[in-house]
C-alpha positions as CSV (number, residue, x, y, z in Angstrom):
1,X,18.4,-60.4,-25.8
2,X,16.3,-57.2,-26.7
3,X,18.2,-54.2,-28.2
4,X,17.7,-50.5,-27.8
5,X,18.4,-47.6,-29.7
6,X,19.3,-44.6,-27.7
7,X,19.8,-40.8,-27.9
8,X,21.9,-39.3,-25.2
9,X,23.9,-36.1,-24.2
10,X,27.3,-36.5,-22.3
11,X,28.4,-34.0,-19.6
12,X,29.1,-31.2,-22.0
13,X,25.8,-31.3,-23.6
14,X,26.8,-33.0,-26.8
15,X,24.5,-35.4,-28.3
16,X,25.2,-38.9,-29.2
17,X,23.6,-42.0,-30.5
18,X,24.0,-45.7,-30.2
19,X,22.4,-49.3,-29.7
20,X,22.7,-51.5,-26.7
21,X,21.8,-54.9,-25.5
22,X,19.7,-55.0,-22.3
23,X,17.0,-57.3,-20.4
24,X,14.7,-54.5,-20.3
25,X,14.3,-50.6,-20.8
26,X,15.1,-50.1,-17.1
27,X,18.5,-52.0,-17.5
28,X,19.2,-50.1,-20.8
29,X,18.7,-46.9,-18.9
30,X,21.0,-47.8,-16.0
31,X,23.7,-49.1,-18.7
32,X,23.7,-45.5,-20.6
33,X,23.8,-43.5,-17.0
34,X,26.8,-45.8,-16.2
35,X,28.7,-44.6,-19.1
36,X,28.1,-40.9,-17.9
37,X,25.3,-40.2,-20.6
38,X,21.9,-38.7,-20.0
39,X,19.4,-40.3,-22.0
40,X,17.0,-38.2,-23.7
41,X,15.4,-41.0,-26.0
42,X,15.5,-44.7,-26.0
43,X,13.3,-47.1,-27.9
44,X,13.3,-50.9,-28.6
45,X,14.5,-52.3,-31.9
46,X,12.1,-55.0,-33.2
47,X,13.0,-58.1,-35.0
48,X,12.7,-56.2,-38.4
49,X,15.2,-53.5,-37.3
50,X,12.6,-50.8,-36.6
51,X,12.2,-49.1,-33.3
52,X,9.1,-49.9,-31.2
53,X,7.1,-47.9,-28.8
54,X,7.5,-48.2,-25.3
55,X,4.4,-50.3,-24.0
56,X,2.2,-48.5,-21.4
57,X,1.6,-51.5,-19.6
58,X,5.2,-51.5,-18.6
59,X,4.6,-48.7,-16.3
60,X,1.8,-50.4,-14.3
61,X,4.2,-53.5,-14.1
62,X,6.8,-51.4,-12.3
63,X,4.1,-50.2,-9.7
64,X,2.7,-47.1,-11.1
65,X,-0.9,-47.6,-11.3
66,X,-3.5,-45.8,-13.4
67,X,-5.9,-43.7,-11.6
68,X,-9.3,-42.3,-12.6
69,X,-8.5,-38.6,-13.9
70,X,-11.0,-35.9,-13.6
71,X,-11.4,-33.6,-16.4
72,X,-9.3,-30.8,-16.6
73,X,-11.7,-27.9,-15.5
74,X,-12.3,-29.9,-12.4
75,X,-8.9,-30.6,-11.2
76,X,-7.5,-28.4,-8.7
77,X,-4.1,-26.4,-9.0
78,X,-0.9,-27.0,-6.9
79,X,-0.2,-24.4,-4.5
80,X,3.3,-22.9,-4.3
81,X,4.0,-24.5,-0.9
82,X,3.0,-27.9,-2.1
83,X,5.3,-27.5,-5.2
84,X,8.1,-26.2,-2.8
85,X,7.9,-29.2,-0.6
86,X,7.9,-31.7,-3.5
87,X,10.9,-30.0,-5.0
88,X,12.7,-30.3,-1.8
89,X,11.8,-33.8,-1.4
90,X,12.9,-34.7,-4.9
91,X,16.2,-32.9,-4.6
92,X,17.0,-34.7,-1.2
93,X,16.1,-38.2,-2.8
94,X,18.3,-37.4,-6.1
95,X,21.0,-35.9,-4.0
96,X,21.1,-39.1,-1.9
97,X,22.0,-41.1,-5.0
98,X,18.3,-42.6,-5.7
99,X,17.4,-42.9,-9.5
100,X,15.1,-40.1,-10.6
101,X,12.4,-42.7,-11.6
102,X,12.6,-44.3,-8.3
103,X,12.4,-41.0,-6.5
104,X,9.4,-40.1,-8.5
105,X,7.5,-43.3,-7.5
106,X,8.4,-42.9,-3.9
107,X,6.8,-39.1,-3.9
108,X,3.9,-40.4,-6.0
109,X,3.0,-43.0,-3.0
110,X,2.9,-40.2,-0.3
111,X,1.6,-37.2,-2.4
112,X,-1.8,-36.2,-1.2
113,X,-2.6,-33.4,-3.9
114,X,-4.7,-34.9,-6.7
115,X,-3.4,-32.6,-9.3
116,X,0.3,-33.3,-8.5
117,X,-0.5,-37.0,-8.1
118,X,-1.8,-36.8,-11.6
119,X,1.4,-35.0,-13.0
120,X,3.7,-37.6,-11.0
121,X,2.2,-40.5,-12.7
122,X,2.5,-39.0,-16.2
123,X,6.1,-38.0,-15.3
124,X,6.7,-41.3,-14.4
125,X,5.6,-43.0,-17.5
126,X,7.4,-40.3,-19.7
127,X,10.8,-40.9,-18.0
128,X,10.1,-44.7,-18.2
129,X,9.4,-44.4,-21.7
130,X,12.8,-42.7,-22.4
131,X,11.6,-38.8,-22.0
132,X,14.1,-36.6,-20.2
133,X,12.9,-35.2,-16.8
134,X,12.5,-31.7,-18.3
135,X,10.4,-33.1,-21.1
136,X,8.3,-34.7,-18.7
137,X,7.9,-31.8,-16.6
138,X,7.0,-29.6,-19.8
139,X,4.2,-31.7,-20.4
140,X,2.4,-30.3,-17.2
141,X,2.8,-26.3,-17.8
142,X,0.0,-25.3,-15.4
143,X,2.0,-27.0,-12.6
144,X,5.8,-26.2,-13.7
145,X,6.6,-23.2,-15.1
146,X,9.2,-22.2,-17.6
147,X,11.7,-21.4,-15.0
148,X,11.4,-24.9,-13.4
149,X,11.4,-26.6,-16.7
150,X,14.7,-24.9,-18.2
151,X,16.6,-25.0,-14.6
152,X,15.9,-28.8,-14.9
153,X,17.0,-29.1,-18.6
154,X,20.4,-27.1,-18.0
155,X,21.0,-29.4,-15.0
156,X,20.4,-32.5,-17.2
157,X,22.6,-30.9,-19.9
158,X,25.3,-30.3,-17.4
159,X,25.1,-33.7,-15.5
160,X,24.2,-31.8,-12.3
161,X,20.6,-32.3,-11.9
162,X,20.9,-32.9,-8.0
163,X,22.6,-29.2,-7.7
164,X,19.9,-27.8,-9.9
165,X,16.9,-29.2,-8.0
166,X,18.6,-28.1,-4.6
167,X,18.9,-24.8,-6.0
168,X,15.2,-24.4,-7.0
169,X,14.1,-25.9,-3.9
170,X,16.1,-22.9,-2.1
171,X,14.7,-20.4,-4.4
172,X,11.3,-21.5,-4.0
173,X,11.6,-21.6,-0.1
174,X,13.1,-18.2,-0.3
175,X,10.2,-16.7,-2.5
176,X,7.6,-18.5,-0.3
177,X,9.1,-16.8,2.8
178,X,8.9,-13.3,1.1
179,X,5.2,-14.1,0.3
180,X,4.4,-15.2,3.6
181,X,6.0,-12.2,5.0
182,X,4.1,-9.7,2.9
183,X,0.8,-11.6,3.5
184,X,1.4,-11.3,7.1
185,X,1.8,-7.6,7.2
186,X,-1.3,-7.2,5.1
187,X,-3.3,-9.2,7.6
188,X,-3.7,-6.4,10.2
189,X,-4.9,-3.5,7.9
190,X,-7.2,-5.9,6.0
191,X,-8.9,-7.0,9.2
192,X,-9.2,-3.4,10.6
193,X,-10.4,-2.3,7.2
194,X,-13.2,-5.0,7.4
195,X,-14.2,-4.2,10.8
196,X,-14.2,-0.3,10.1
197,X,-16.5,-1.1,6.9
198,X,-18.8,-3.3,9.1
199,X,-19.1,-0.5,11.8
200,X,-19.6,2.3,9.4
201,X,-22.5,0.6,7.5
202,X,-24.1,-0.4,10.8
203,X,-24.0,3.3,11.8
204,X,-25.3,4.7,8.4
205,X,-28.1,2.2,8.3
206,X,-29.4,1.8,11.8
207,X,-28.0,4.5,14.2
208,X,-28.1,7.5,12.2
209,X,-31.7,7.1,10.9
210,X,-32.8,6.8,14.7
211,X,-31.0,10.1,15.5
212,X,-32.8,11.8,12.3
213,X,-36.2,10.7,13.7
214,X,-35.0,12.2,17.2
215,X,-34.1,15.5,15.4
216,X,-37.4,15.6,13.7
217,X,-39.4,15.2,16.6
218,X,-37.5,17.8,19.0
219,X,-36.8,20.6,16.4
220,X,-39.2,23.4,16.2
221,X,-40.6,24.9,13.1
222,X,-38.1,24.7,10.3
223,X,-35.0,25.1,12.3
224,X,-32.0,23.8,10.3
225,X,-29.5,21.4,11.4
226,X,-25.6,22.1,11.3
227,X,-24.0,21.7,7.9
228,X,-21.9,18.7,9.1
229,X,-25.1,17.2,10.7
230,X,-26.9,17.6,7.3
231,X,-24.0,15.9,5.4
232,X,-23.8,12.8,7.5
233,X,-27.5,12.2,7.6
234,X,-27.6,12.8,3.7
235,X,-24.9,10.0,3.4
236,X,-27.0,7.7,5.8
237,X,-30.3,8.3,3.6
238,X,-28.3,7.5,0.5
239,X,-27.2,4.4,2.0
240,X,-30.7,3.5,3.0
241,X,-32.5,4.2,0.2
242,X,-30.2,3.5,-2.6
243,X,-27.9,0.7,-1.2
244,X,-28.5,-1.4,-4.2
245,X,-27.0,1.5,-6.3
246,X,-23.9,1.7,-4.0
247,X,-23.3,-2.1,-4.2
248,X,-23.8,-1.9,-8.1
249,X,-21.2,0.9,-8.3
250,X,-18.6,-0.9,-6.0
251,X,-18.9,-4.1,-8.0
252,X,-18.8,-2.2,-11.4
253,X,-15.5,-0.6,-10.3
254,X,-14.1,-3.9,-9.3
255,X,-15.1,-5.4,-12.3
256,X,-13.9,-2.8,-14.7
257,X,-10.6,-2.9,-12.7
258,X,-10.4,-6.5,-13.2
259,X,-10.8,-6.3,-16.9
260,X,-8.6,-3.4,-17.5
261,X,-6.1,-5.4,-15.6
262,X,-6.2,-8.0,-18.3
263,X,-5.2,-5.5,-20.9
264,X,-1.5,-4.7,-21.5
265,X,-2.1,-1.0,-21.0
266,X,-4.1,-1.9,-17.8
267,X,-1.4,-4.2,-16.3
268,X,1.3,-1.8,-17.1
269,X,-0.5,1.3,-15.5
270,X,-1.6,-0.6,-12.5
271,X,1.9,-2.2,-11.9
272,X,3.5,1.2,-12.2
273,X,1.2,2.7,-9.8
274,X,2.0,-0.3,-7.4
275,X,5.8,0.5,-7.5
276,X,5.1,4.6,-7.2
277,X,2.4,4.2,-4.3
278,X,3.1,5.8,-0.9
279,X,4.0,3.6,2.0
280,X,3.6,0.3,0.1
281,X,5.7,1.3,-3.2
282,X,9.2,0.7,-1.8
283,X,7.9,-2.6,-0.6
284,X,6.6,-3.9,-4.1
285,X,9.7,-2.4,-5.7
286,X,12.2,-4.1,-3.6
287,X,10.2,-7.5,-3.8
288,X,10.4,-7.2,-7.6
289,X,13.9,-6.6,-7.7
290,X,14.7,-9.3,-5.2
291,X,12.9,-11.7,-7.4
292,X,14.3,-10.5,-10.7
293,X,18.0,-10.8,-9.4
294,X,17.2,-14.1,-7.5
295,X,15.6,-15.7,-10.5
296,X,18.3,-14.6,-12.9
297,X,21.2,-15.6,-10.7
298,X,20.0,-19.1,-10.1
299,X,19.0,-19.7,-13.8
300,X,22.6,-18.4,-14.6
301,X,24.2,-20.5,-12.0
302,X,22.6,-23.5,-13.1
303,X,23.8,-23.1,-16.8
304,X,20.9,-21.6,-18.5
305,X,22.2,-19.3,-21.3
306,X,21.6,-15.7,-20.5
307,X,19.4,-14.8,-23.3
308,X,17.0,-17.6,-22.5
309,X,17.6,-17.0,-18.8
310,X,16.3,-13.1,-19.3
311,X,13.3,-14.6,-21.5
312,X,12.3,-16.6,-18.3
313,X,12.8,-13.8,-15.9
314,X,10.7,-11.4,-17.9
315,X,7.7,-14.0,-18.1
316,X,7.9,-14.8,-14.4
317,X,8.7,-11.2,-13.4
318,X,5.1,-10.7,-11.9
319,X,5.4,-7.1,-12.9
320,X,5.0,-5.5,-16.4
321,X,7.3,-2.7,-15.6
322,X,9.8,-5.0,-14.5
323,X,9.0,-7.4,-17.5
324,X,9.6,-4.4,-20.0
325,X,12.9,-3.4,-18.4
326,X,14.0,-7.0,-18.8
327,X,13.0,-7.0,-22.4
328,X,15.2,-3.8,-23.2
329,X,18.0,-5.7,-21.2
330,X,17.7,-8.6,-23.4
331,X,17.6,-6.8,-26.6
332,X,20.7,-4.9,-25.8
333,X,22.5,-8.1,-24.6
334,X,21.2,-9.6,-27.8
335,X,23.0,-7.0,-29.7
336,X,26.4,-7.6,-27.8
337,X,26.0,-4.8,-25.1
338,X,26.0,-5.0,-21.5
339,X,23.3,-5.4,-19.0
340,X,24.2,-2.5,-16.9
341,X,23.4,0.3,-19.4
342,X,19.9,-0.6,-20.1
343,X,19.1,-1.4,-16.5
344,X,20.2,2.1,-15.5
345,X,18.0,3.8,-18.5
346,X,15.1,1.9,-17.3
347,X,14.8,3.9,-14.0
348,X,13.4,0.6,-12.3
349,X,16.7,-0.5,-10.7
350,X,18.5,1.5,-8.1
351,X,22.1,2.5,-8.7
352,X,23.4,0.1,-6.2
353,X,21.9,-2.7,-8.3
354,X,23.2,-1.4,-11.6
355,X,26.8,-1.1,-10.1
356,X,26.7,-4.6,-8.6
357,X,25.7,-5.9,-12.0
358,X,28.4,-4.0,-13.8
359,X,30.9,-5.3,-11.7
360,X,29.8,-8.6,-11.9
361,X,30.1,-8.6,-15.8
362,X,33.5,-7.2,-15.6
363,X,34.7,-9.7,-13.3
364,X,32.8,-12.5,-15.0
365,X,31.0,-13.5,-11.6
366,X,27.6,-12.1,-12.5
367,X,25.5,-15.0,-11.3
368,X,27.5,-14.9,-7.8
369,X,26.8,-11.3,-7.8
370,X,23.1,-11.5,-8.6
371,X,22.6,-13.8,-5.8
372,X,24.2,-11.3,-3.3
373,X,22.0,-8.6,-4.6
374,X,19.0,-10.6,-4.1
375,X,20.0,-11.7,-0.3
376,X,20.4,-8.0,0.3
377,X,17.3,-7.0,-0.8
378,X,15.4,-10.0,0.5
379,X,16.7,-8.5,4.1
380,X,15.6,-5.0,2.9
381,X,12.1,-6.6,2.2
382,X,12.1,-8.1,5.7
383,X,12.9,-4.5,7.2
384,X,10.4,-3.0,5.1
385,X,7.9,-5.3,6.2
386,X,8.5,-4.7,9.8
387,X,8.6,-1.0,9.2
388,X,5.3,-1.0,7.1
389,X,3.6,-2.9,9.8
390,X,4.6,-0.3,12.7
391,X,3.4,2.6,10.5
392,X,0.0,1.1,9.2
393,X,-1.1,0.7,12.8
394,X,-1.2,4.4,13.9
395,X,-2.3,5.4,10.2
396,X,-5.5,2.9,10.4
397,X,-6.2,4.1,14.2
398,X,-6.1,7.8,13.1
399,X,-8.5,7.2,10.0
400,X,-10.9,5.4,12.1
401,X,-10.8,8.1,14.8
402,X,-11.5,10.6,12.4
403,X,-14.3,8.6,10.6
404,X,-16.0,7.7,13.8
405,X,-15.3,11.1,15.6
406,X,-16.8,12.9,12.7
407,X,-20.1,11.0,13.0
408,X,-20.3,11.4,16.8
409,X,-19.6,15.0,16.6
410,X,-22.2,15.6,13.8
411,X,-25.0,13.5,15.9
412,X,-24.2,15.1,19.2
413,X,-23.8,18.9,18.4
414,X,-27.7,19.3,17.6
415,X,-28.7,17.3,20.7
416,X,-26.5,19.8,23.0
417,X,-28.2,22.7,21.1
418,X,-31.9,20.8,21.6
419,X,-31.0,20.0,25.5
420,X,-29.6,23.6,26.1
421,X,-33.0,25.3,24.6
422,X,-35.0,22.9,26.6
423,X,-33.1,23.6,29.8
424,X,-33.5,27.5,29.2
425,X,-37.4,26.9,28.8
């Protein structure tokens, strides 16, 4: 009977090694897990006593077939919604008692996204070869970020992978819900702005030049037009005669902003402006705080060490101002201090959040306190989105009315004057 040398971890995260007899590698994995261990490495021992690499053909024999893989630059990414559904399905399967490898095979058969199918196939091979699930996930960093990988790693070490997967699914669902709410709030102003720009462009390029011809024919001598009319017609002439310069300037500004955004100083400055912006600033700030507390609370609840959790939160913050504050918190905790003091000193987190974290540290219930703060701020984000929608509508209507009204007044004042003079004559 074949023999296998394995390396595994117990429920306390202590590494153990050993040799077992089994018919094949799958049976060896089952025997190791039945002893309460989580295998991290397993290899068959040959006749000469040396370990043998797991045969790749074995994976295909188990039902995972090789596919023609596209080059990396041609592969499409995995959207957050697709990844969220995959995580929820895998969590449900593992929680129902199915072995992880079987769960991956089931999801592989029904997955439609090519990039995720490719990743699932590779993960199945890795797990079948004796790698841990977290190691298999880490081989696909473009799909599974540090947050995902480290939470799974903590779940494996603690023997609670199904619990961690459920937490991950809930975390991703809440993050997706907040993102969808913000997107829905942005739809109305974006649509109105696009239509307003189209109408304004049409007026500048087609309508105002016609009025200019009418004024030129009807005005006697060198009689001047009102200053407002002169200004509007000057802008129109600029659009008509130098439209390519206008387009080039707008494109140049967009490109420069994108290039600046790629620099550390540019990201920090733009993110700071985003948090301080009127109307939208409070929404961005509450969203960033909700994301910070939810991520950190979920990681710590899953057993990830606090310093490692802070590093992950910093890398996934999505805002450089918050990331810099998290780095200061990390440095403070590393020196043996509390989180509350650097949080307060950063000026990013409101007093209520600092107080809740302080209480959580004193009572030893910091993960639970962070999750409560996240719940509270996610509710505030919902309220802020609704308020923002109600505020944007009248603001957009007023801005449009002022722009269109100015153009109409500028064009009709000379017409009224000309008509009055013609009536007098």
